[in-house]
GUDO-632017 format. One record per residue (C-alpha): x, y, z; residue in three letters; residue number from 0. Coordinates in pm, 1 decimal. Each point is the difference from the previous one (the first is absolute). Example, Ala and Ser with C-alpha at 12.3 -4.5 7.8 and 13.67 -1.06 7.14 Angstrom:
<zases>
<zase X="1230.0" Y="-450.0" Z="780.0" type="ala" seq="0"/>
<zase X="137.0" Y="344.0" Z="-66.0" type="ser" seq="1"/>
</zases>
This chain:
<zases>
<zase X="0.0" Y="0.0" Z="0.0" type="unk" seq="0"/>
<zase X="110.2" Y="355.5" Z="-65.4" type="unk" seq="1"/>
<zase X="63.5" Y="211.1" Z="308.1" type="unk" seq="2"/>
<zase X="-157.5" Y="343.2" Z="45.9" type="unk" seq="3"/>
<zase X="-42.8" Y="272.6" Z="260.5" type="unk" seq="4"/>
<zase X="-326.5" Y="187.0" Z="53.3" type="unk" seq="5"/>
<zase X="-66.6" Y="350.3" Z="124.9" type="unk" seq="6"/>
<zase X="-365.9" Y="16.0" Z="104.9" type="unk" seq="7"/>
<zase X="-221.9" Y="19.4" Z="307.2" type="unk" seq="8"/>
<zase X="-69.3" Y="-322.3" Z="194.1" type="unk" seq="9"/>
<zase X="-317.9" Y="-127.2" Z="-165.1" type="unk" seq="10"/>
<zase X="103.6" Y="111.1" Z="-346.7" type="unk" seq="11"/>
<zase X="347.8" Y="-148.3" Z="42.2" type="unk" seq="12"/>
<zase X="-157.3" Y="-334.1" Z="92.3" type="unk" seq="13"/>
<zase X="-239.7" Y="23.9" Z="-295.2" type="unk" seq="14"/>
<zase X="279.6" Y="74.2" Z="-248.3" type="unk" seq="15"/>
<zase X="223.4" Y="-270.1" Z="146.8" type="unk" seq="16"/>
<zase X="-275.8" Y="-260.6" Z="-22.9" type="unk" seq="17"/>
<zase X="-94.3" Y="86.9" Z="-357.3" type="unk" seq="18"/>
<zase X="359.1" Y="7.2" Z="-122.3" type="unk" seq="19"/>
<zase X="77.9" Y="-318.3" Z="191.9" type="unk" seq="20"/>
<zase X="-243.5" Y="-179.9" Z="-229.1" type="unk" seq="21"/>
<zase X="202.5" Y="133.7" Z="-293.0" type="unk" seq="22"/>
<zase X="343.0" Y="-120.0" Z="103.4" type="unk" seq="23"/>
<zase X="121.3" Y="278.8" Z="230.2" type="unk" seq="24"/>
<zase X="122.9" Y="-28.9" Z="356.8" type="unk" seq="25"/>
<zase X="-19.3" Y="304.6" Z="225.5" type="unk" seq="26"/>
<zase X="323.2" Y="15.2" Z="200.1" type="unk" seq="27"/>
<zase X="-80.7" Y="326.1" Z="180.3" type="unk" seq="28"/>
<zase X="-260.6" Y="273.2" Z="16.9" type="unk" seq="29"/>
<zase X="-9.8" Y="350.2" Z="143.4" type="unk" seq="30"/>
<zase X="-307.2" Y="199.4" Z="90.7" type="unk" seq="31"/>
<zase X="68.6" Y="302.1" Z="-219.1" type="unk" seq="32"/>
<zase X="211.4" Y="94.9" Z="-299.5" type="unk" seq="33"/>
<zase X="207.7" Y="249.5" Z="196.0" type="unk" seq="34"/>
<zase X="120.2" Y="-280.3" Z="230.5" type="unk" seq="35"/>
<zase X="151.0" Y="-202.0" Z="-284.9" type="unk" seq="36"/>
<zase X="339.4" Y="170.8" Z="-33.9" type="unk" seq="37"/>
<zase X="64.9" Y="-45.9" Z="375.9" type="unk" seq="38"/>
<zase X="43.0" Y="-375.4" Z="-42.6" type="unk" seq="39"/>
<zase X="362.5" Y="-108.0" Z="47.8" type="unk" seq="40"/>
<zase X="-27.1" Y="-253.4" Z="-282.3" type="unk" seq="41"/>
<zase X="-260.6" Y="-147.2" Z="-230.7" type="unk" seq="42"/>
<zase X="15.5" Y="-361.1" Z="125.1" type="unk" seq="43"/>
<zase X="61.2" Y="-139.6" Z="-346.1" type="unk" seq="44"/>
<zase X="-303.7" Y="166.6" Z="-158.8" type="unk" seq="45"/>
<zase X="13.1" Y="42.9" Z="-378.5" type="unk" seq="46"/>
<zase X="-267.3" Y="269.4" Z="-32.0" type="unk" seq="47"/>
<zase X="-230.5" Y="217.9" Z="208.4" type="unk" seq="48"/>
<zase X="-370.3" Y="88.2" Z="-4.1" type="unk" seq="49"/>
<zase X="-102.0" Y="344.3" Z="119.4" type="unk" seq="50"/>
<zase X="-371.7" Y="27.2" Z="71.3" type="unk" seq="51"/>
<zase X="-126.4" Y="349.8" Z="-73.7" type="unk" seq="52"/>
<zase X="-251.3" Y="103.1" Z="268.4" type="unk" seq="53"/>
<zase X="-246.0" Y="283.8" Z="-30.5" type="unk" seq="54"/>
<zase X="86.1" Y="322.0" Z="178.5" type="unk" seq="55"/>
<zase X="327.9" Y="163.6" Z="94.5" type="unk" seq="56"/>
<zase X="182.2" Y="-327.7" Z="62.9" type="unk" seq="57"/>
<zase X="6.6" Y="-51.0" Z="-375.7" type="unk" seq="58"/>
<zase X="227.6" Y="300.2" Z="-34.0" type="unk" seq="59"/>
<zase X="284.1" Y="-200.2" Z="156.9" type="unk" seq="60"/>
<zase X="-2.7" Y="-273.4" Z="-263.5" type="unk" seq="61"/>
<zase X="210.7" Y="181.0" Z="-262.5" type="unk" seq="62"/>
<zase X="274.2" Y="82.6" Z="250.7" type="unk" seq="63"/>
<zase X="-2.5" Y="-357.8" Z="128.8" type="unk" seq="64"/>
<zase X="24.2" Y="-141.4" Z="-353.6" type="unk" seq="65"/>
<zase X="296.1" Y="227.1" Z="-75.4" type="unk" seq="66"/>
<zase X="179.5" Y="-121.4" Z="315.5" type="unk" seq="67"/>
<zase X="-92.1" Y="-367.2" Z="-44.0" type="unk" seq="68"/>
<zase X="290.6" Y="-229.5" Z="-95.2" type="unk" seq="69"/>
<zase X="-241.2" Y="-242.8" Z="-167.4" type="unk" seq="70"/>
<zase X="-195.7" Y="27.8" Z="-325.1" type="unk" seq="71"/>
<zase X="-344.7" Y="120.9" Z="106.8" type="unk" seq="72"/>
<zase X="-356.7" Y="-29.8" Z="-125.9" type="unk" seq="73"/>
<zase X="-284.5" Y="216.3" Z="130.2" type="unk" seq="74"/>
<zase X="-337.7" Y="-152.3" Z="87.6" type="unk" seq="75"/>
<zase X="-300.8" Y="233.3" Z="11.5" type="unk" seq="76"/>
<zase X="-359.1" Y="-74.1" Z="97.8" type="unk" seq="77"/>
<zase X="-218.5" Y="-63.9" Z="-302.5" type="unk" seq="78"/>
<zase X="-260.6" Y="269.0" Z="-47.8" type="unk" seq="79"/>
<zase X="177.1" Y="257.3" Z="214.5" type="unk" seq="80"/>
<zase X="357.2" Y="28.7" Z="-129.1" type="unk" seq="81"/>
<zase X="199.1" Y="306.8" Z="99.4" type="unk" seq="82"/>
<zase X="121.2" Y="65.4" Z="-354.7" type="unk" seq="83"/>
<zase X="227.1" Y="290.9" Z="90.9" type="unk" seq="84"/>
<zase X="178.5" Y="-208.4" Z="265.7" type="unk" seq="85"/>
<zase X="27.8" Y="-295.5" Z="-239.7" type="unk" seq="86"/>
<zase X="160.7" Y="225.4" Z="-261.3" type="unk" seq="87"/>
<zase X="244.7" Y="142.3" Z="253.2" type="unk" seq="88"/>
<zase X="89.6" Y="-351.6" Z="112.5" type="unk" seq="89"/>
<zase X="73.0" Y="-109.5" Z="-356.8" type="unk" seq="90"/>
<zase X="205.9" Y="312.7" Z="-57.7" type="unk" seq="91"/>
<zase X="195.4" Y="-84.4" Z="314.1" type="unk" seq="92"/>
<zase X="93.8" Y="-338.3" Z="-144.1" type="unk" seq="93"/>
<zase X="-286.8" Y="-245.6" Z="56.4" type="unk" seq="94"/>
<zase X="-11.9" Y="-265.8" Z="-269.9" type="unk" seq="95"/>
<zase X="-372.8" Y="47.4" Z="-41.3" type="unk" seq="96"/>
<zase X="-336.9" Y="2.8" Z="173.4" type="unk" seq="97"/>
<zase X="-300.7" Y="-229.7" Z="23.9" type="unk" seq="98"/>
<zase X="-352.2" Y="63.2" Z="122.7" type="unk" seq="99"/>
<zase X="-112.8" Y="-273.2" Z="240.0" type="unk" seq="100"/>
<zase X="-331.6" Y="-88.2" Z="158.5" type="unk" seq="101"/>
<zase X="58.0" Y="18.9" Z="377.8" type="unk" seq="102"/>
<zase X="-302.0" Y="-225.7" Z="61.8" type="unk" seq="103"/>
<zase X="38.3" Y="-245.4" Z="-286.7" type="unk" seq="104"/>
<zase X="251.1" Y="-155.1" Z="-236.0" type="unk" seq="105"/>
<zase X="-9.9" Y="252.9" Z="-282.0" type="unk" seq="106"/>
<zase X="320.7" Y="160.8" Z="-119.1" type="unk" seq="107"/>
<zase X="239.0" Y="-235.3" Z="177.1" type="unk" seq="108"/>
<zase X="97.3" Y="-185.6" Z="-316.7" type="unk" seq="109"/>
<zase X="121.9" Y="329.2" Z="-145.4" type="unk" seq="110"/>
<zase X="179.9" Y="87.5" Z="324.0" type="unk" seq="111"/>
<zase X="172.0" Y="-341.4" Z="3.7" type="unk" seq="112"/>
<zase X="100.8" Y="36.5" Z="-365.1" type="unk" seq="113"/>
<zase X="157.7" Y="340.9" Z="56.5" type="unk" seq="114"/>
<zase X="179.1" Y="-122.3" Z="313.5" type="unk" seq="115"/>
<zase X="145.9" Y="-289.2" Z="-200.1" type="unk" seq="116"/>
<zase X="119.0" Y="234.3" Z="-273.5" type="unk" seq="117"/>
<zase X="153.7" Y="234.1" Z="254.8" type="unk" seq="118"/>
<zase X="180.1" Y="-280.4" Z="182.4" type="unk" seq="119"/>
<zase X="122.1" Y="-158.2" Z="-325.0" type="unk" seq="120"/>
<zase X="132.9" Y="332.0" Z="-125.4" type="unk" seq="121"/>
<zase X="176.4" Y="70.9" Z="327.3" type="unk" seq="122"/>
<zase X="179.8" Y="-335.7" Z="4.6" type="unk" seq="123"/>
<zase X="98.3" Y="27.0" Z="-364.4" type="unk" seq="124"/>
<zase X="151.5" Y="342.4" Z="55.9" type="unk" seq="125"/>
<zase X="189.4" Y="-73.6" Z="321.9" type="unk" seq="126"/>
<zase X="318.8" Y="-97.8" Z="-181.8" type="unk" seq="127"/>
<zase X="60.2" Y="342.9" Z="-145.0" type="unk" seq="128"/>
<zase X="40.1" Y="197.5" Z="320.5" type="unk" seq="129"/>
<zase X="74.8" Y="370.0" Z="-4.2" type="unk" seq="130"/>
<zase X="259.7" Y="84.7" Z="-261.0" type="unk" seq="131"/>
<zase X="61.5" Y="243.9" Z="-279.4" type="unk" seq="132"/>
<zase X="48.1" Y="-113.3" Z="-357.2" type="unk" seq="133"/>
<zase X="227.6" Y="188.6" Z="-232.8" type="unk" seq="134"/>
<zase X="-188.3" Y="99.8" Z="-309.6" type="unk" seq="135"/>
<zase X="-8.5" Y="315.6" Z="-207.6" type="unk" seq="136"/>
<zase X="-255.0" Y="-102.3" Z="-263.3" type="unk" seq="137"/>
<zase X="-360.5" Y="47.7" Z="116.5" type="unk" seq="138"/>
<zase X="-209.7" Y="-313.8" Z="-34.2" type="unk" seq="139"/>
<zase X="-356.2" Y="-45.4" Z="-122.9" type="unk" seq="140"/>
<zase X="-83.3" Y="-330.5" Z="171.3" type="unk" seq="141"/>
<zase X="-305.9" Y="-163.5" Z="-158.0" type="unk" seq="142"/>
<zase X="-184.3" Y="-305.3" Z="132.0" type="unk" seq="143"/>
<zase X="-270.4" Y="-182.0" Z="-195.0" type="unk" seq="144"/>
<zase X="-192.8" Y="-326.0" Z="-15.2" type="unk" seq="145"/>
<zase X="-313.7" Y="-107.0" Z="-189.4" type="unk" seq="146"/>
<zase X="-56.7" Y="236.5" Z="-292.5" type="unk" seq="147"/>
<zase X="335.8" Y="167.6" Z="50.0" type="unk" seq="148"/>
<zase X="182.7" Y="-45.5" Z="-333.3" type="unk" seq="149"/>
<zase X="-236.6" Y="219.2" Z="-199.2" type="unk" seq="150"/>
<zase X="17.0" Y="279.3" Z="255.8" type="unk" seq="151"/>
<zase X="379.3" Y="-29.4" Z="16.5" type="unk" seq="152"/>
<zase X="16.1" Y="40.2" Z="-378.6" type="unk" seq="153"/>
<zase X="-222.6" Y="306.7" Z="20.8" type="unk" seq="154"/>
<zase X="220.7" Y="155.1" Z="268.0" type="unk" seq="155"/>
<zase X="330.9" Y="-71.1" Z="-175.0" type="unk" seq="156"/>
<zase X="-128.8" Y="124.9" Z="-335.0" type="unk" seq="157"/>
<zase X="-86.4" Y="338.1" Z="152.0" type="unk" seq="158"/>
<zase X="340.3" Y="67.0" Z="157.3" type="unk" seq="159"/>
<zase X="244.8" Y="233.6" Z="-177.0" type="unk" seq="160"/>
<zase X="305.9" Y="-156.6" Z="-161.7" type="unk" seq="161"/>
<zase X="218.5" Y="203.6" Z="237.0" type="unk" seq="162"/>
<zase X="-188.9" Y="-112.1" Z="311.7" type="unk" seq="163"/>
<zase X="202.7" Y="115.9" Z="300.1" type="unk" seq="164"/>
<zase X="-56.3" Y="-311.1" Z="212.9" type="unk" seq="165"/>
<zase X="24.6" Y="-376.9" Z="-27.5" type="unk" seq="166"/>
<zase X="-313.5" Y="-214.6" Z="-1.5" type="unk" seq="167"/>
<zase X="13.5" Y="-324.2" Z="199.8" type="unk" seq="168"/>
<zase X="-292.3" Y="-232.6" Z="-70.0" type="unk" seq="169"/>
<zase X="-119.4" Y="-289.3" Z="216.9" type="unk" seq="170"/>
<zase X="-278.4" Y="-193.8" Z="-173.3" type="unk" seq="171"/>
<zase X="-158.4" Y="-317.3" Z="142.4" type="unk" seq="172"/>
<zase X="23.3" Y="-265.4" Z="-269.4" type="unk" seq="173"/>
<zase X="126.0" Y="-349.5" Z="-78.9" type="unk" seq="174"/>
<zase X="379.0" Y="-12.6" Z="-21.9" type="unk" seq="175"/>
<zase X="13.6" Y="-114.9" Z="-361.6" type="unk" seq="176"/>
<zase X="-170.5" Y="319.5" Z="-117.5" type="unk" seq="177"/>
<zase X="213.1" Y="270.0" Z="166.4" type="unk" seq="178"/>
<zase X="251.6" Y="36.8" Z="-284.4" type="unk" seq="179"/>
<zase X="-275.7" Y="6.1" Z="-260.0" type="unk" seq="180"/>
<zase X="-172.1" Y="272.9" Z="203.8" type="unk" seq="181"/>
<zase X="315.2" Y="212.5" Z="-15.4" type="unk" seq="182"/>
<zase X="20.9" Y="-53.0" Z="-376.8" type="unk" seq="183"/>
<zase X="-370.3" Y="77.1" Z="-43.5" type="unk" seq="184"/>
<zase X="25.2" Y="319.4" Z="203.4" type="unk" seq="185"/>
<zase X="316.3" Y="107.8" Z="-183.4" type="unk" seq="186"/>
<zase X="-196.2" Y="9.6" Z="-326.8" type="unk" seq="187"/>
<zase X="-255.4" Y="234.3" Z="155.6" type="unk" seq="188"/>
<zase X="221.0" Y="215.5" Z="219.9" type="unk" seq="189"/>
<zase X="152.6" Y="340.9" Z="-63.7" type="unk" seq="190"/>
<zase X="306.7" Y="-104.2" Z="205.8" type="unk" seq="191"/>
<zase X="211.9" Y="-318.8" Z="-18.9" type="unk" seq="192"/>
<zase X="-132.1" Y="-296.4" Z="200.7" type="unk" seq="193"/>
<zase X="212.6" Y="-287.8" Z="128.9" type="unk" seq="194"/>
<zase X="0.9" Y="-269.2" Z="266.0" type="unk" seq="195"/>
<zase X="138.9" Y="115.1" Z="336.5" type="unk" seq="196"/>
<zase X="318.0" Y="-204.9" Z="42.9" type="unk" seq="197"/>
<zase X="167.9" Y="-74.7" Z="330.8" type="unk" seq="198"/>
<zase X="249.8" Y="279.5" Z="84.4" type="unk" seq="199"/>
<zase X="-140.0" Y="235.9" Z="-267.4" type="unk" seq="200"/>
<zase X="8.2" Y="365.2" Z="106.1" type="unk" seq="201"/>
<zase X="-310.6" Y="179.5" Z="-133.2" type="unk" seq="202"/>
<zase X="62.2" Y="270.1" Z="-260.5" type="unk" seq="203"/>
<zase X="-219.9" Y="296.3" Z="-85.5" type="unk" seq="204"/>
<zase X="-218.2" Y="-35.2" Z="-306.4" type="unk" seq="205"/>
<zase X="-31.3" Y="-379.0" Z="21.7" type="unk" seq="206"/>
<zase X="-261.6" Y="-244.8" Z="128.0" type="unk" seq="207"/>
<zase X="85.0" Y="-322.6" Z="180.8" type="unk" seq="208"/>
<zase X="-230.9" Y="-303.0" Z="35.1" type="unk" seq="209"/>
<zase X="44.2" Y="-237.2" Z="294.3" type="unk" seq="210"/>
<zase X="48.7" Y="-369.9" Z="-49.6" type="unk" seq="211"/>
<zase X="-314.7" Y="-188.5" Z="96.2" type="unk" seq="212"/>
<zase X="166.9" Y="-291.0" Z="182.0" type="unk" seq="213"/>
<zase X="158.0" Y="204.5" Z="282.7" type="unk" seq="214"/>
<zase X="-54.4" Y="317.5" Z="202.5" type="unk" seq="215"/>
<zase X="172.4" Y="313.1" Z="-126.9" type="unk" seq="216"/>
<zase X="156.7" Y="240.6" Z="250.6" type="unk" seq="217"/>
<zase X="230.1" Y="301.7" Z="7.3" type="unk" seq="218"/>
<zase X="329.1" Y="-79.9" Z="172.8" type="unk" seq="219"/>
<zase X="186.7" Y="242.2" Z="230.0" type="unk" seq="220"/>
<zase X="238.8" Y="73.8" Z="-287.4" type="unk" seq="221"/>
<zase X="-286.1" Y="130.3" Z="-214.2" type="unk" seq="222"/>
<zase X="-6.7" Y="-304.4" Z="-230.7" type="unk" seq="223"/>
<zase X="-276.5" Y="-250.2" Z="-69.4" type="unk" seq="224"/>
<zase X="9.5" Y="-335.0" Z="174.2" type="unk" seq="225"/>
<zase X="-222.7" Y="-306.7" Z="34.1" type="unk" seq="226"/>
<zase X="-102.0" Y="-233.6" Z="282.0" type="unk" seq="227"/>
<zase X="-181.3" Y="-331.3" Z="-6.5" type="unk" seq="228"/>
<zase X="-372.9" Y="61.1" Z="42.3" type="unk" seq="229"/>
<zase X="-33.4" Y="-286.3" Z="248.2" type="unk" seq="230"/>
<zase X="-323.4" Y="-120.4" Z="-156.1" type="unk" seq="231"/>
<zase X="-182.2" Y="332.4" Z="45.7" type="unk" seq="232"/>
<zase X="-316.8" Y="-9.8" Z="-215.2" type="unk" seq="233"/>
<zase X="69.2" Y="359.3" Z="-105.5" type="unk" seq="234"/>
<zase X="320.4" Y="-29.3" Z="-201.2" type="unk" seq="235"/>
<zase X="181.3" Y="217.4" Z="-68.4" type="unk" seq="236"/>
<zase X="-99.0" Y="185.8" Z="317.1" type="unk" seq="237"/>
<zase X="-92.6" Y="363.3" Z="-54.2" type="unk" seq="238"/>
<zase X="3.4" Y="68.9" Z="373.9" type="unk" seq="239"/>
<zase X="352.5" Y="-136.9" Z="33.8" type="unk" seq="240"/>
<zase X="131.9" Y="216.0" Z="-283.7" type="unk" seq="241"/>
<zase X="-176.7" Y="317.1" Z="116.0" type="unk" seq="242"/>
<zase X="125.3" Y="-41.0" Z="355.8" type="unk" seq="243"/>
<zase X="355.9" Y="-55.0" Z="-120.6" type="unk" seq="244"/>
<zase X="-12.9" Y="348.6" Z="-153.0" type="unk" seq="245"/>
<zase X="-90.9" Y="176.9" Z="324.9" type="unk" seq="246"/>
<zase X="361.5" Y="98.6" Z="65.0" type="unk" seq="247"/>
<zase X="80.3" Y="88.9" Z="-362.1" type="unk" seq="248"/>
<zase X="208.3" Y="314.4" Z="-25.9" type="unk" seq="249"/>
<zase X="-247.9" Y="194.3" Z="-215.8" type="unk" seq="250"/>
<zase X="-374.9" Y="-44.8" Z="53.7" type="unk" seq="251"/>
<zase X="-196.5" Y="-67.7" Z="-314.5" type="unk" seq="252"/>
<zase X="-354.1" Y="-124.0" Z="-62.1" type="unk" seq="253"/>
<zase X="-171.5" Y="-332.6" Z="72.6" type="unk" seq="254"/>
<zase X="-292.3" Y="-104.5" Z="-220.3" type="unk" seq="255"/>
<zase X="-242.6" Y="-284.5" Z="72.1" type="unk" seq="256"/>
<zase X="-210.7" Y="-126.0" Z="-289.4" type="unk" seq="257"/>
<zase X="-286.5" Y="-240.9" Z="-50.1" type="unk" seq="258"/>
<zase X="10.5" Y="-339.3" Z="171.9" type="unk" seq="259"/>
<zase X="-166.9" Y="-225.7" Z="254.1" type="unk" seq="260"/>
<zase X="104.5" Y="-29.5" Z="363.1" type="unk" seq="261"/>
<zase X="196.0" Y="253.2" Z="201.1" type="unk" seq="262"/>
<zase X="362.5" Y="-30.4" Z="-114.0" type="unk" seq="263"/>
<zase X="171.3" Y="337.1" Z="-19.9" type="unk" seq="264"/>
<zase X="-214.6" Y="206.9" Z="234.8" type="unk" seq="265"/>
<zase X="217.7" Y="-41.9" Z="308.9" type="unk" seq="266"/>
<zase X="318.2" Y="68.1" Z="-194.2" type="unk" seq="267"/>
<zase X="-156.1" Y="307.4" Z="-156.6" type="unk" seq="268"/>
<zase X="-100.4" Y="125.7" Z="344.2" type="unk" seq="269"/>
<zase X="361.8" Y="-38.1" Z="113.0" type="unk" seq="270"/>
<zase X="120.3" Y="194.7" Z="-302.6" type="unk" seq="271"/>
<zase X="-250.7" Y="277.9" Z="56.7" type="unk" seq="272"/>
<zase X="129.8" Y="26.9" Z="355.0" type="unk" seq="273"/>
<zase X="353.2" Y="26.8" Z="-143.4" type="unk" seq="274"/>
<zase X="-95.3" Y="298.8" Z="-214.8" type="unk" seq="275"/>
<zase X="-90.4" Y="-170.9" Z="-327.6" type="unk" seq="276"/>
<zase X="-286.9" Y="103.8" Z="-225.1" type="unk" seq="277"/>
<zase X="-261.0" Y="-274.4" Z="-27.8" type="unk" seq="278"/>
<zase X="-268.5" Y="-75.2" Z="-261.3" type="unk" seq="279"/>
<zase X="-266.0" Y="-271.5" Z="-19.0" type="unk" seq="280"/>
<zase X="-207.2" Y="-81.1" Z="-306.1" type="unk" seq="281"/>
<zase X="-368.7" Y="86.8" Z="29.8" type="unk" seq="282"/>
<zase X="-285.0" Y="-250.2" Z="10.0" type="unk" seq="283"/>
<zase X="-153.4" Y="101.6" Z="-332.4" type="unk" seq="284"/>
<zase X="309.3" Y="-97.6" Z="-202.1" type="unk" seq="285"/>
<zase X="113.9" Y="-299.2" Z="210.2" type="unk" seq="286"/>
<zase X="-72.8" Y="-349.6" Z="-130.2" type="unk" seq="287"/>
<zase X="6.3" Y="-118.1" Z="363.4" type="unk" seq="288"/>
<zase X="-29.8" Y="264.2" Z="270.2" type="unk" seq="289"/>
<zase X="181.7" Y="-178.5" Z="282.0" type="unk" seq="290"/>
<zase X="357.2" Y="120.6" Z="50.2" type="unk" seq="291"/>
<zase X="-67.7" Y="364.8" Z="-87.2" type="unk" seq="292"/>
<zase X="-315.7" Y="-3.5" Z="211.0" type="unk" seq="293"/>
<zase X="195.7" Y="-103.7" Z="310.1" type="unk" seq="294"/>
<zase X="261.6" Y="265.7" Z="-75.1" type="unk" seq="295"/>
<zase X="-275.5" Y="259.7" Z="-12.9" type="unk" seq="296"/>
<zase X="-176.6" Y="-125.8" Z="313.7" type="unk" seq="297"/>
<zase X="315.5" Y="-6.9" Z="210.1" type="unk" seq="298"/>
<zase X="116.8" Y="345.6" Z="-102.8" type="unk" seq="299"/>
<zase X="303.2" Y="-144.1" Z="-178.5" type="unk" seq="300"/>
<zase X="-101.0" Y="166.7" Z="-326.8" type="unk" seq="301"/>
<zase X="14.6" Y="379.3" Z="-2.9" type="unk" seq="302"/>
<zase X="-152.3" Y="17.8" Z="-350.1" type="unk" seq="303"/>
<zase X="-265.7" Y="-214.7" Z="-170.1" type="unk" seq="304"/>
<zase X="21.3" Y="21.7" Z="-378.7" type="unk" seq="305"/>
<zase X="-144.7" Y="-166.9" Z="-306.6" type="unk" seq="306"/>
<zase X="230.5" Y="-213.5" Z="-214.1" type="unk" seq="307"/>
<zase X="28.9" Y="269.3" Z="-266.4" type="unk" seq="308"/>
<zase X="105.3" Y="263.8" Z="253.7" type="unk" seq="309"/>
<zase X="284.0" Y="-187.5" Z="173.0" type="unk" seq="310"/>
<zase X="262.4" Y="25.4" Z="-275.0" type="unk" seq="311"/>
<zase X="-45.2" Y="374.5" Z="-53.6" type="unk" seq="312"/>
<zase X="7.5" Y="52.1" Z="377.5" type="unk" seq="313"/>
<zase X="332.3" Y="-185.0" Z="24.0" type="unk" seq="314"/>
<zase X="137.9" Y="197.9" Z="-293.9" type="unk" seq="315"/>
<zase X="-93.5" Y="326.9" Z="169.5" type="unk" seq="316"/>
<zase X="121.5" Y="-111.1" Z="342.2" type="unk" seq="317"/>
<zase X="338.6" Y="-126.7" Z="-117.3" type="unk" seq="318"/>
<zase X="42.8" Y="291.0" Z="-238.0" type="unk" seq="319"/>
<zase X="-10.9" Y="226.5" Z="306.1" type="unk" seq="320"/>
<zase X="274.4" Y="-212.7" Z="161.8" type="unk" seq="321"/>
<zase X="238.0" Y="49.8" Z="-293.4" type="unk" seq="322"/>
<zase X="317.8" Y="177.7" Z="96.0" type="unk" seq="323"/>
</zases>
């Protein structure tokens, strides 16, 4: 079972613990209010935290508690009476997301459990990077995509100027045998050269790099691409892993999350936004599957929500301003 901590009043803490216990979570500690959470000397092995958002002034403490929490956090709000302003502030402070739950029934707890799992998975995947700076002078446009992604990628690359000031790094979920053919296919439709990202390659301005599909791409401390074994992760290559590896990159760029099912990429994008990167998610109307970009929007990871036809021109404008 996954271990969690809960910040909620007595009855609500018991209710949340019971409901999540049926969904594979073990509560290893609980505190009566969000503001008490940072006082704990350790987290007793917990992988994630739930902050219940009460009505009234106590809710004002949630954002500060989330910011001070050493664990990935998800906010739970009462269904039908959510404090939307406090939820927004909590997400801005770093919460992975929020879920509305029924305090008297079972509604909403599947969503809460799902977001807790995503938060805990992202946290464990990112723990190997630590706090470090990466040398890197070329700004990166980091693009993650899944179902329906190739067509949108082609649209974006075709609308970039030939003297694009950054390097595009593309992580697309797909079967391994198709990754090279994707790079070739995109190259025929792109305004800038497209190639496979090779181990130890240093990204160059005005070029696009496509990740292999049989391993997870990352940016090494030297500012060069590298790969790790995916370890059987169903989302391969991992968008979250690549985004998070860029958090210490020497020059913040822009992270883009395109159409796809599931939640890969949202946590990494949130980390990049916190590190000063621009962030864009594709909108629902132009997404073949509105899963990954939806979670990025809901969690506050995406600062801008744009249609597929607007993303390329936005990158061109953004990186044009970075030139020189």
